[in-house]
PyMOL Python script that loads the backbone (N, CA, C, O; Angstrom):
from pymol import cmd

cmd.read_pdbstr("""\
ATOM      1  N   GLU A   1       7.297 -13.009  -1.881  1.00  0.00           N
ATOM      2  CA  GLU A   1       8.389 -12.457  -1.104  1.00  0.00           C
ATOM      3  C   GLU A   1       8.111 -10.980  -0.835  1.00  0.00           C
ATOM      4  O   GLU A   1       7.341 -10.332  -1.544  1.00  0.00           O
ATOM      5  N   LYS A   2       8.748 -10.480   0.188  1.00  0.00           N
ATOM      6  CA  LYS A   2       8.556  -9.081   0.563  1.00  0.00           C
ATOM      7  C   LYS A   2       8.978  -8.157  -0.576  1.00  0.00           C
ATOM      8  O   LYS A   2      10.030  -8.334  -1.191  1.00  0.00           O
ATOM      9  N   ASN A   3       8.113  -7.153  -0.840  1.00  0.00           N
ATOM     10  CA  ASN A   3       8.370  -6.118  -1.852  1.00  0.00           C
ATOM     11  C   ASN A   3       8.440  -6.642  -3.285  1.00  0.00           C
ATOM     12  O   ASN A   3       9.056  -6.006  -4.139  1.00  0.00           O
ATOM     13  N   ASP A   4       7.816  -7.801  -3.565  1.00  0.00           N
ATOM     14  CA  ASP A   4       7.838  -8.316  -4.936  1.00  0.00           C
ATOM     15  C   ASP A   4       6.675  -7.813  -5.787  1.00  0.00           C
ATOM     16  O   ASP A   4       6.611  -8.112  -6.979  1.00  0.00           O
ATOM     17  N   GLY A   5       5.744  -7.044  -5.185  1.00  0.00           N
ATOM     18  CA  GLY A   5       4.631  -6.487  -5.928  1.00  0.00           C
ATOM     19  C   GLY A   5       3.432  -7.420  -6.049  1.00  0.00           C
ATOM     20  O   GLY A   5       2.385  -7.013  -6.553  1.00  0.00           O
ATOM     21  N   CYS A   6       3.565  -8.654  -5.600  1.00  0.00           N
ATOM     22  CA  CYS A   6       2.458  -9.612  -5.725  1.00  0.00           C
ATOM     23  C   CYS A   6       1.275  -9.237  -4.844  1.00  0.00           C
ATOM     24  O   CYS A   6       0.129  -9.484  -5.220  1.00  0.00           O
ATOM     25  N   THR A   7       1.521  -8.660  -3.707  1.00  0.00           N
ATOM     26  CA  THR A   7       0.431  -8.252  -2.824  1.00  0.00           C
ATOM     27  C   THR A   7      -0.427  -7.204  -3.504  1.00  0.00           C
ATOM     28  O   THR A   7      -1.653  -7.310  -3.512  1.00  0.00           O
ATOM     29  N   GLU A   8       0.208  -6.195  -4.073  1.00  0.00           N
ATOM     30  CA  GLU A   8      -0.519  -5.136  -4.761  1.00  0.00           C
ATOM     31  C   GLU A   8      -1.272  -5.675  -5.967  1.00  0.00           C
ATOM     32  O   GLU A   8      -2.402  -5.262  -6.227  1.00  0.00           O
ATOM     33  N   THR A   9      -0.662  -6.587  -6.701  1.00  0.00           N
ATOM     34  CA  THR A   9      -1.314  -7.185  -7.868  1.00  0.00           C
ATOM     35  C   THR A   9      -2.535  -7.992  -7.440  1.00  0.00           C
ATOM     36  O   THR A   9      -3.590  -7.898  -8.067  1.00  0.00           O
ATOM     37  N   ALA A  10      -2.398  -8.780  -6.382  1.00  0.00           N
ATOM     38  CA  ALA A  10      -3.523  -9.582  -5.888  1.00  0.00           C
ATOM     39  C   ALA A  10      -4.678  -8.699  -5.443  1.00  0.00           C
ATOM     40  O   ALA A  10      -5.836  -9.012  -5.717  1.00  0.00           O
ATOM     41  N   ILE A  11      -4.383  -7.612  -4.768  1.00  0.00           N
ATOM     42  CA  ILE A  11      -5.439  -6.684  -4.331  1.00  0.00           C
ATOM     43  C   ILE A  11      -6.130  -6.072  -5.548  1.00  0.00           C
ATOM     44  O   ILE A  11      -7.359  -6.027  -5.608  1.00  0.00           O
ATOM     45  N   SER A  12      -5.345  -5.602  -6.512  1.00  0.00           N
ATOM     46  CA  SER A  12      -5.929  -4.930  -7.679  1.00  0.00           C
ATOM     47  C   SER A  12      -6.761  -5.876  -8.533  1.00  0.00           C
ATOM     48  O   SER A  12      -7.675  -5.426  -9.225  1.00  0.00           O
ATOM     49  N   LEU A  13      -6.472  -7.172  -8.503  1.00  0.00           N
ATOM     50  CA  LEU A  13      -7.253  -8.160  -9.253  1.00  0.00           C
ATOM     51  C   LEU A  13      -8.438  -8.685  -8.453  1.00  0.00           C
ATOM     52  O   LEU A  13      -9.214  -9.503  -8.947  1.00  0.00           O
ATOM     53  N   GLY A  14      -8.575  -8.215  -7.225  1.00  0.00           N
ATOM     54  CA  GLY A  14      -9.664  -8.681  -6.379  1.00  0.00           C
ATOM     55  C   GLY A  14      -9.428 -10.074  -5.814  1.00  0.00           C
ATOM     56  O   GLY A  14     -10.369 -10.740  -5.383  1.00  0.00           O
ATOM     57  N   LYS A  15      -8.173 -10.515  -5.815  1.00  0.00           N
ATOM     58  CA  LYS A  15      -7.827 -11.860  -5.333  1.00  0.00           C
ATOM     59  C   LYS A  15      -7.364 -11.855  -3.884  1.00  0.00           C
ATOM     60  O   LYS A  15      -7.148 -12.913  -3.294  1.00  0.00           O
ATOM     61  N   ALA A  16      -7.211 -10.672  -3.312  1.00  0.00           N
ATOM     62  CA  ALA A  16      -6.774 -10.566  -1.918  1.00  0.00           C
ATOM     63  C   ALA A  16      -7.607  -9.500  -1.222  1.00  0.00           C
ATOM     64  O   ALA A  16      -8.057  -8.538  -1.844  1.00  0.00           O
ATOM     65  N   ASN A  17      -7.799  -9.683   0.052  1.00  0.00           N
ATOM     66  CA  ASN A  17      -8.550  -8.727   0.853  1.00  0.00           C
ATOM     67  C   ASN A  17      -7.670  -8.301   2.016  1.00  0.00           C
ATOM     68  O   ASN A  17      -7.214  -9.129   2.804  1.00  0.00           O
ATOM     69  N   PHE A  18      -7.442  -7.016   2.109  1.00  0.00           N
ATOM     70  CA  PHE A  18      -6.655  -6.500   3.218  1.00  0.00           C
ATOM     71  C   PHE A  18      -7.583  -5.776   4.166  1.00  0.00           C
ATOM     72  O   PHE A  18      -8.277  -4.837   3.777  1.00  0.00           O
ATOM     73  N   SER A  19      -7.593  -6.214   5.406  1.00  0.00           N
ATOM     74  CA  SER A  19      -8.402  -5.546   6.412  1.00  0.00           C
ATOM     75  C   SER A  19      -7.763  -5.745   7.778  1.00  0.00           C
ATOM     76  O   SER A  19      -6.975  -6.664   8.000  1.00  0.00           O
ATOM     77  N   CYS A  20      -8.133  -4.854   8.676  1.00  0.00           N
ATOM     78  CA  CYS A  20      -7.622  -4.909  10.038  1.00  0.00           C
ATOM     79  C   CYS A  20      -8.727  -4.426  10.969  1.00  0.00           C
ATOM     80  O   CYS A  20      -9.575  -3.628  10.572  1.00  0.00           O
ATOM     81  N   PHE A  21      -8.715  -4.905  12.188  1.00  0.00           N
ATOM     82  CA  PHE A  21      -9.793  -4.644  13.123  1.00  0.00           C
ATOM     83  C   PHE A  21      -9.193  -4.455  14.513  1.00  0.00           C
ATOM     84  O   PHE A  21      -8.393  -5.270  14.972  1.00  0.00           O
ATOM     85  N   TRP A  22      -9.589  -3.371  15.175  1.00  0.00           N
ATOM     86  CA  TRP A  22      -9.132  -3.116  16.542  1.00  0.00           C
ATOM     87  C   TRP A  22     -10.334  -2.965  17.469  1.00  0.00           C
ATOM     88  O   TRP A  22     -11.354  -2.386  17.095  1.00  0.00           O
ATOM     89  N   ASN A  23     -10.197  -3.484  18.660  1.00  0.00           N
ATOM     90  CA  ASN A  23     -11.243  -3.393  19.673  1.00  0.00           C
ATOM     91  C   ASN A  23     -10.681  -2.603  20.853  1.00  0.00           C
ATOM     92  O   ASN A  23      -9.611  -2.920  21.371  1.00  0.00           O
ATOM     93  N   PHE A  24     -11.415  -1.569  21.272  1.00  0.00           N
ATOM     94  CA  PHE A  24     -11.025  -0.747  22.406  1.00  0.00           C
ATOM     95  C   PHE A  24     -12.143  -0.807  23.439  1.00  0.00           C
ATOM     96  O   PHE A  24     -13.185  -0.180  23.246  1.00  0.00           O
ATOM     97  N   GLY A  25     -11.956  -1.532  24.512  1.00  0.00           N
ATOM     98  CA  GLY A  25     -13.021  -1.655  25.482  1.00  0.00           C
ATOM     99  C   GLY A  25     -12.546  -1.719  26.913  1.00  0.00           C
ATOM    100  O   GLY A  25     -13.338  -1.970  27.821  1.00  0.00           O
ATOM    101  N   GLU A  26     -11.277  -1.497  27.127  1.00  0.00           N
ATOM    102  CA  GLU A  26     -10.715  -1.647  28.464  1.00  0.00           C
ATOM    103  C   GLU A  26     -11.152  -0.554  29.424  1.00  0.00           C
ATOM    104  O   GLU A  26     -11.283  -0.807  30.622  1.00  0.00           O
ATOM    105  N   SER A  27     -11.377   0.644  28.931  1.00  0.00           N
ATOM    106  CA  SER A  27     -11.666   1.763  29.827  1.00  0.00           C
ATOM    107  C   SER A  27     -13.148   2.114  29.909  1.00  0.00           C
ATOM    108  O   SER A  27     -13.535   2.987  30.686  1.00  0.00           O
ATOM    109  N   THR A  28     -13.974   1.446  29.122  1.00  0.00           N
ATOM    110  CA  THR A  28     -15.413   1.734  29.116  1.00  0.00           C
ATOM    111  C   THR A  28     -16.189   0.430  29.278  1.00  0.00           C
ATOM    112  O   THR A  28     -15.659  -0.643  28.989  1.00  0.00           O
ATOM    113  N   PRO A  29     -17.432   0.509  29.734  1.00  0.00           N
ATOM    114  CA  PRO A  29     -18.228  -0.719  29.869  1.00  0.00           C
ATOM    115  C   PRO A  29     -18.631  -1.327  28.522  1.00  0.00           C
ATOM    116  O   PRO A  29     -18.964  -2.510  28.461  1.00  0.00           O
ATOM    117  N   THR A  30     -18.606  -0.545  27.456  1.00  0.00           N
ATOM    118  CA  THR A  30     -18.916  -1.060  26.123  1.00  0.00           C
ATOM    119  C   THR A  30     -17.680  -0.922  25.239  1.00  0.00           C
ATOM    120  O   THR A  30     -16.844  -0.043  25.443  1.00  0.00           O
ATOM    121  N   ASP A  31     -17.589  -1.802  24.266  1.00  0.00           N
ATOM    122  CA  ASP A  31     -16.428  -1.815  23.375  1.00  0.00           C
ATOM    123  C   ASP A  31     -16.618  -0.864  22.207  1.00  0.00           C
ATOM    124  O   ASP A  31     -17.718  -0.731  21.671  1.00  0.00           O
ATOM    125  N   ASP A  32     -15.541  -0.207  21.820  1.00  0.00           N
ATOM    126  CA  ASP A  32     -15.492   0.606  20.608  1.00  0.00           C
ATOM    127  C   ASP A  32     -14.614  -0.134  19.610  1.00  0.00           C
ATOM    128  O   ASP A  32     -13.700  -0.862  19.997  1.00  0.00           O
ATOM    129  N   TYR A  33     -14.896   0.054  18.315  1.00  0.00           N
ATOM    130  CA  TYR A  33     -14.162  -0.658  17.275  1.00  0.00           C
ATOM    131  C   TYR A  33     -13.717   0.293  16.175  1.00  0.00           C
ATOM    132  O   TYR A  33     -14.385   1.280  15.868  1.00  0.00           O
ATOM    133  N   ILE A  34     -12.564  -0.034  15.588  1.00  0.00           N
ATOM    134  CA  ILE A  34     -12.085   0.641  14.383  1.00  0.00           C
ATOM    135  C   ILE A  34     -11.680  -0.457  13.412  1.00  0.00           C
ATOM    136  O   ILE A  34     -11.004  -1.413  13.791  1.00  0.00           O
ATOM    137  N   SER A  35     -12.095  -0.315  12.151  1.00  0.00           N
ATOM    138  CA  SER A  35     -11.669  -1.274  11.139  1.00  0.00           C
ATOM    139  C   SER A  35     -11.186  -0.519   9.900  1.00  0.00           C
ATOM    140  O   SER A  35     -11.631   0.591   9.609  1.00  0.00           O
ATOM    141  N   ILE A  36     -10.269  -1.155   9.188  1.00  0.00           N
ATOM    142  CA  ILE A  36      -9.709  -0.591   7.957  1.00  0.00           C
ATOM    143  C   ILE A  36      -9.755  -1.671   6.883  1.00  0.00           C
ATOM    144  O   ILE A  36      -9.397  -2.821   7.136  1.00  0.00           O
ATOM    145  N   ASP A  37     -10.194  -1.297   5.688  1.00  0.00           N
ATOM    146  CA  ASP A  37     -10.238  -2.198   4.533  1.00  0.00           C
ATOM    147  C   ASP A  37      -9.584  -1.499   3.342  1.00  0.00           C
ATOM    148  O   ASP A  37      -9.698  -0.283   3.188  1.00  0.00           O
ATOM    149  N   ILE A  38      -8.900  -2.279   2.502  1.00  0.00           N
ATOM    150  CA  ILE A  38      -8.349  -1.775   1.244  1.00  0.00           C
ATOM    151  C   ILE A  38      -8.978  -2.597   0.123  1.00  0.00           C
ATOM    152  O   ILE A  38      -8.859  -3.823   0.115  1.00  0.00           O
ATOM    153  N   ASN A  39      -9.657  -1.927  -0.836  1.00  0.00           N
ATOM    154  CA  ASN A  39     -10.320  -2.664  -1.913  1.00  0.00           C
ATOM    155  C   ASN A  39      -9.439  -2.717  -3.163  1.00  0.00           C
ATOM    156  O   ASN A  39      -8.308  -2.231  -3.176  1.00  0.00           O
ATOM    157  N   GLU A  40     -10.002  -3.330  -4.219  1.00  0.00           N
ATOM    158  CA  GLU A  40      -9.210  -3.534  -5.444  1.00  0.00           C
ATOM    159  C   GLU A  40      -8.832  -2.242  -6.153  1.00  0.00           C
ATOM    160  O   GLU A  40      -7.929  -2.248  -6.990  1.00  0.00           O
ATOM    161  N   ASP A  41      -9.501  -1.129  -5.838  1.00  0.00           N
ATOM    162  CA  ASP A  41      -9.132   0.172  -6.393  1.00  0.00           C
ATOM    163  C   ASP A  41      -8.169   0.917  -5.466  1.00  0.00           C
ATOM    164  O   ASP A  41      -7.886   2.099  -5.665  1.00  0.00           O
ATOM    165  N   PHE A  42      -7.679   0.215  -4.465  1.00  0.00           N
ATOM    166  CA  PHE A  42      -6.772   0.759  -3.456  1.00  0.00           C
ATOM    167  C   PHE A  42      -7.399   1.907  -2.676  1.00  0.00           C
ATOM    168  O   PHE A  42      -6.710   2.809  -2.200  1.00  0.00           O
ATOM    169  N   GLU A  43      -8.730   1.852  -2.557  1.00  0.00           N
ATOM    170  CA  GLU A  43      -9.432   2.805  -1.707  1.00  0.00           C
ATOM    171  C   GLU A  43      -9.405   2.264  -0.281  1.00  0.00           C
ATOM    172  O   GLU A  43      -9.624   1.076  -0.048  1.00  0.00           O
ATOM    173  N   ILE A  44      -9.137   3.140   0.651  1.00  0.00           N
ATOM    174  CA  ILE A  44      -9.055   2.753   2.053  1.00  0.00           C
ATOM    175  C   ILE A  44     -10.318   3.216   2.762  1.00  0.00           C
ATOM    176  O   ILE A  44     -10.674   4.393   2.718  1.00  0.00           O
ATOM    177  N   SER A  45     -10.987   2.280   3.412  1.00  0.00           N
ATOM    178  CA  SER A  45     -12.188   2.588   4.192  1.00  0.00           C
ATOM    179  C   SER A  45     -11.860   2.420   5.665  1.00  0.00           C
ATOM    180  O   SER A  45     -11.338   1.387   6.086  1.00  0.00           O
ATOM    181  N   ILE A  46     -12.170   3.441   6.438  1.00  0.00           N
ATOM    182  CA  ILE A  46     -11.967   3.389   7.884  1.00  0.00           C
ATOM    183  C   ILE A  46     -13.334   3.550   8.538  1.00  0.00           C
ATOM    184  O   ILE A  46     -14.063   4.499   8.250  1.00  0.00           O
ATOM    185  N   ALA A  47     -13.671   2.619   9.417  1.00  0.00           N
ATOM    186  CA  ALA A  47     -14.961   2.662  10.101  1.00  0.00           C
ATOM    187  C   ALA A  47     -14.731   2.676  11.613  1.00  0.00           C
ATOM    188  O   ALA A  47     -13.868   1.971  12.136  1.00  0.00           O
ATOM    189  N   TYR A  48     -15.522   3.494  12.293  1.00  0.00           N
ATOM    190  CA  TYR A  48     -15.484   3.567  13.751  1.00  0.00           C
ATOM    191  C   TYR A  48     -16.866   3.221  14.280  1.00  0.00           C
ATOM    192  O   TYR A  48     -17.871   3.711  13.765  1.00  0.00           O
ATOM    193  N   GLU A  49     -16.921   2.388  15.294  1.00  0.00           N
ATOM    194  CA  GLU A  49     -18.189   2.013  15.911  1.00  0.00           C
ATOM    195  C   GLU A  49     -18.127   2.310  17.404  1.00  0.00           C
ATOM    196  O   GLU A  49     -17.308   1.751  18.133  1.00  0.00           O
ATOM    197  N   ASN A  50     -19.004   3.195  17.838  1.00  0.00           N
ATOM    198  CA  ASN A  50     -19.088   3.559  19.244  1.00  0.00           C
ATOM    199  C   ASN A  50     -19.944   2.524  19.962  1.00  0.00           C
ATOM    200  O   ASN A  50     -21.105   2.326  19.603  1.00  0.00           O
ATOM    201  N   GLY A  51     -19.392   1.868  20.959  1.00  0.00           N
ATOM    202  CA  GLY A  51     -20.092   0.812  21.665  1.00  0.00           C
ATOM    203  C   GLY A  51     -21.363   1.266  22.351  1.00  0.00           C
ATOM    204  O   GLY A  51     -22.368   0.556  22.327  1.00  0.00           O
ATOM    205  N   GLU A  52     -21.334   2.438  22.962  1.00  0.00           N
ATOM    206  CA  GLU A  52     -22.529   2.942  23.642  1.00  0.00           C
ATOM    207  C   GLU A  52     -23.657   3.209  22.653  1.00  0.00           C
ATOM    208  O   GLU A  52     -24.809   2.862  22.913  1.00  0.00           O
ATOM    209  N   LEU A  53     -23.329   3.824  21.522  1.00  0.00           N
ATOM    210  CA  LEU A  53     -24.355   4.102  20.516  1.00  0.00           C
ATOM    211  C   LEU A  53     -24.899   2.815  19.900  1.00  0.00           C
ATOM    212  O   LEU A  53     -26.091   2.726  19.607  1.00  0.00           O
ATOM    213  N   MET A  54     -24.044   1.827  19.704  1.00  0.00           N
ATOM    214  CA  MET A  54     -24.512   0.558  19.153  1.00  0.00           C
ATOM    215  C   MET A  54     -25.432  -0.156  20.142  1.00  0.00           C
ATOM    216  O   MET A  54     -26.414  -0.778  19.737  1.00  0.00           O
ATOM    217  N   THR A  55     -25.123  -0.072  21.425  1.00  0.00           N
ATOM    218  CA  THR A  55     -26.002  -0.666  22.441  1.00  0.00           C
ATOM    219  C   THR A  55     -27.374  -0.010  22.405  1.00  0.00           C
ATOM    220  O   THR A  55     -28.395  -0.694  22.480  1.00  0.00           O
ATOM    221  N   LEU A  56     -27.402   1.324  22.290  1.00  0.00           N
ATOM    222  CA  LEU A  56     -28.679   2.039  22.191  1.00  0.00           C
ATOM    223  C   LEU A  56     -29.451   1.630  20.940  1.00  0.00           C
ATOM    224  O   LEU A  56     -30.667   1.448  20.991  1.00  0.00           O
ATOM    225  N   LEU A  57     -28.755   1.487  19.828  1.00  0.00           N
ATOM    226  CA  LEU A  57     -29.408   1.079  18.575  1.00  0.00           C
ATOM    227  C   LEU A  57     -30.011  -0.315  18.702  1.00  0.00           C
ATOM    228  O   LEU A  57     -31.148  -0.542  18.287  1.00  0.00           O
ATOM    229  N   VAL A  58     -29.265  -1.236  19.266  1.00  0.00           N
ATOM    230  CA  VAL A  58     -29.758  -2.605  19.433  1.00  0.00           C
ATOM    231  C   VAL A  58     -30.992  -2.614  20.327  1.00  0.00           C
ATOM    232  O   VAL A  58     -31.976  -3.289  20.026  1.00  0.00           O
ATOM    233  N   GLU A  59     -30.939  -1.861  21.431  1.00  0.00           N
ATOM    234  CA  GLU A  59     -32.098  -1.784  22.328  1.00  0.00           C
ATOM    235  C   GLU A  59     -33.318  -1.195  21.613  1.00  0.00           C
ATOM    236  O   GLU A  59     -34.438  -1.673  21.795  1.00  0.00           O
ATOM    237  N   LYS A  60     -33.100  -0.172  20.813  1.00  0.00           N
ATOM    238  CA  LYS A  60     -34.190   0.452  20.062  1.00  0.00           C
ATOM    239  C   LYS A  60     -34.799  -0.533  19.065  1.00  0.00           C
ATOM    240  O   LYS A  60     -36.020  -0.626  18.944  1.00  0.00           O
ATOM    241  N   GLU A  61     -33.946  -1.266  18.355  1.00  0.00           N
ATOM    242  CA  GLU A  61     -34.432  -2.237  17.373  1.00  0.00           C
ATOM    243  C   GLU A  61     -35.190  -3.373  18.057  1.00  0.00           C
ATOM    244  O   GLU A  61     -36.204  -3.838  17.537  1.00  0.00           O
ATOM    245  N   LYS A  62     -34.711  -3.821  19.209  1.00  0.00           N
ATOM    246  CA  LYS A  62     -35.403  -4.881  19.944  1.00  0.00           C
ATOM    247  C   LYS A  62     -36.797  -4.394  20.381  1.00  0.00           C
ATOM    248  O   LYS A  62     -37.783  -5.123  20.273  1.00  0.00           O
ATOM    249  N   ALA A  63     -36.855  -3.163  20.869  1.00  0.00           N
ATOM    250  CA  ALA A  63     -38.144  -2.603  21.297  1.00  0.00           C
ATOM    251  C   ALA A  63     -39.093  -2.489  20.103  1.00  0.00           C
ATOM    252  O   ALA A  63     -40.287  -2.766  20.224  1.00  0.00           O
ATOM    253  N   LYS A  64     -38.563  -2.084  18.966  1.00  0.00           N
ATOM    254  CA  LYS A  64     -39.380  -1.973  17.755  1.00  0.00           C
ATOM    255  C   LYS A  64     -39.899  -3.343  17.330  1.00  0.00           C
ATOM    256  O   LYS A  64     -41.059  -3.479  16.941  1.00  0.00           O
ATOM    257  N   ASN A  65     -39.030  -4.365  17.406  1.00  0.00           N
ATOM    258  CA  ASN A  65     -39.441  -5.723  17.021  1.00  0.00           C
ATOM    259  C   ASN A  65     -40.542  -6.237  17.946  1.00  0.00           C
ATOM    260  O   ASN A  65     -41.458  -6.917  17.484  1.00  0.00           O
ATOM    261  N   ILE A  66     -40.474  -5.934  19.217  1.00  0.00           N
ATOM    262  CA  ILE A  66     -41.500  -6.368  20.162  1.00  0.00           C
ATOM    263  C   ILE A  66     -42.830  -5.714  19.834  1.00  0.00           C
ATOM    264  O   ILE A  66     -43.874  -6.358  19.937  1.00  0.00           O
ATOM    265  N   LEU A  67     -42.812  -4.448  19.441  1.00  0.00           N
ATOM    266  CA  LEU A  67     -44.051  -3.741  19.086  1.00  0.00           C
ATOM    267  C   LEU A  67     -44.695  -4.292  17.819  1.00  0.00           C
ATOM    268  O   LEU A  67     -45.898  -4.135  17.612  1.00  0.00           O
ATOM    269  N   ASP A  68     -43.901  -4.932  16.976  1.00  0.00           N
ATOM    270  CA  ASP A  68     -44.433  -5.478  15.734  1.00  0.00           C
ATOM    271  C   ASP A  68     -45.312  -6.715  15.972  1.00  0.00           C
ATOM    272  O   ASP A  68     -46.045  -7.131  15.075  1.00  0.00           O
ATOM    273  N   TYR A  69     -45.244  -7.298  17.162  1.00  0.00           N
ATOM    274  CA  TYR A  69     -46.012  -8.523  17.439  1.00  0.00           C
ATOM    275  C   TYR A  69     -47.217  -8.270  18.276  1.00  0.00           C
ATOM    276  O   TYR A  69     -47.958  -9.201  18.589  1.00  0.00           O
TER     277      TYR A  69
END
""", "prot")
cmd.dss("prot")
cmd.show_as("cartoon", "prot")
cmd.util.cbc("prot")
cmd.orient("prot")
């Protein structure tokens, strides 16, 4: 039930995973992402991924893989 403390207990015991994910891509040709996670120590991790930079990274890795053959 709401506010019964079970959510917090489940997180602290590692029995629950709280995370959220947002995609922002309407105004740019590549998508940007933000994600949030809460771990069992109640530490909050926020990650941002720039779509343009990720596209460049993927292209670089593909080029590197081709050179390996």
